[in-house]
N, C-alpha and C positions, 0 to 999 in steps of 0.2 A: 504494500500500500504506500501511496505517497506519504512522505513524512509530514505529519501534522503537528508535531510537538512545537509549542509556542505560536501556533497560528491563532490569530484573533478572529473570533466569529463576527462577521459583518452583518449577517442576516440568516434567517431560515424560513423556509416555506413548507407548509404542510398542505398537500393536495389530496384531500380525502377521497375525491372521486377517482383518482388515479392510483391510490395507495402508494404515494411517493412523498418523500421528504428530501429537501435539498438544504444543506448547510453551506453557505458561502463564507469562505475564510480567506484571510490574507496572511502570507508568510512574513517573516521578519525582513526578507529582502524585497517584499512588495508584490510577489506573485499571488494571483488570485487562484485559489483551489476550491472547487466545489466538491462536497461529499454528497453523493446521491444514494439514497436508500430506495430500492424498488421492492414491490410486494410487501409493503408495510402492513402489519397486522395490529400493531400497537406501539406506543412509545411513552416515555416519561422524560420530560425536560424540567429541571428545577434549578433555582438559584441563578437565573440569568441576570447579569449585571449591566447589560447593554454595553459590553466591552469585554466579554468573556474571552479567556485564553485557554486553548486546548492543551492538555498535558498528553493525552493519548486516546486512541480509538482502538479498542481490542475486541476480539470475538470471545464470547464466554459460552461454555457448554450449557445447553438448556437445563440440564439437571442442576447444575450449580446455581444458575439464575433462579430456578424455582425455589431452591432452598433459601437463597439470599432474599427473595422477595415474597415469601409465603405470607407474611403478615400483611403486606401491602395488597396482595392479591385477594386475601380474605376480606380486608376492609373495603376493597373496590367492588366486590361481588354484588352488593345491593344496588350499585349504580351501573352494572354491566361493564365495568372497567377492568382491563383495557379493551374488552370486547364481550359480546354476549355469550361467548364460548367459555367464559370464566365461571363455570359452575362448581368446579373443584380443581385441585392441583392436577389430578389425573386427566380431567377434561382439557385443561390448558395444555398439558404435555401432549396429549393425543392430537389436539387441534394443530399445534405448532409443528409437530412431526409430520402430520399428513400434508401440510403445505410446504414442507422443507424449509421452514423458517429458521433463521439463525438469530442469535442475540449479539448485538453490537453495543458495547459499553463505552460511553464518552466520559473520560476523566478530565478534570480541569486543573489548570494551574491557578486559575482565578475565574470564579463565576460558574457558568452553566455546566451542569453534569447531568447524566441520565443514561438512558438506554433506548434502543430501537429494535423491535422485532421485525425482521424483514428477510426476504429471500435472497436479496443481493445488496451489496454495498460496493461502490466504486468511487474513485476520485477522478475528477476531470480538471485538467489544467491546460490552458492554451489550446483548446480544441481536441486534446488527446484524452484518453481515459485508461485506467488500469483497474481491472476487476480485483476484488478482494475475496 
């Protein structure tokens, strides 16, 4: 994946109809790098500071993510968050596996952090792209 360490988040767009999220970032040398998530099934972004800086973007195994987020998933169940398929941890696991979803975790040096459940993540810089 394109190195994103210390990239500043300029904006992000959530396109619910296309199940797509794009983070637009800028590197320390001024390059614009978009991080595109396709096949999005759910996400959580928190603590955005309108100047957030990425520390890393890593993939996490679904089972580890379920364990780390069991309480949040339980709390979100009554609101059908992160999706109506959140009836139990087993139903979440089955749903994500049936759609070949992956978990991408955004860690920050400053500000926004969270995760995205998506089938694909890639970076796009100056017209090129690299799949993750």
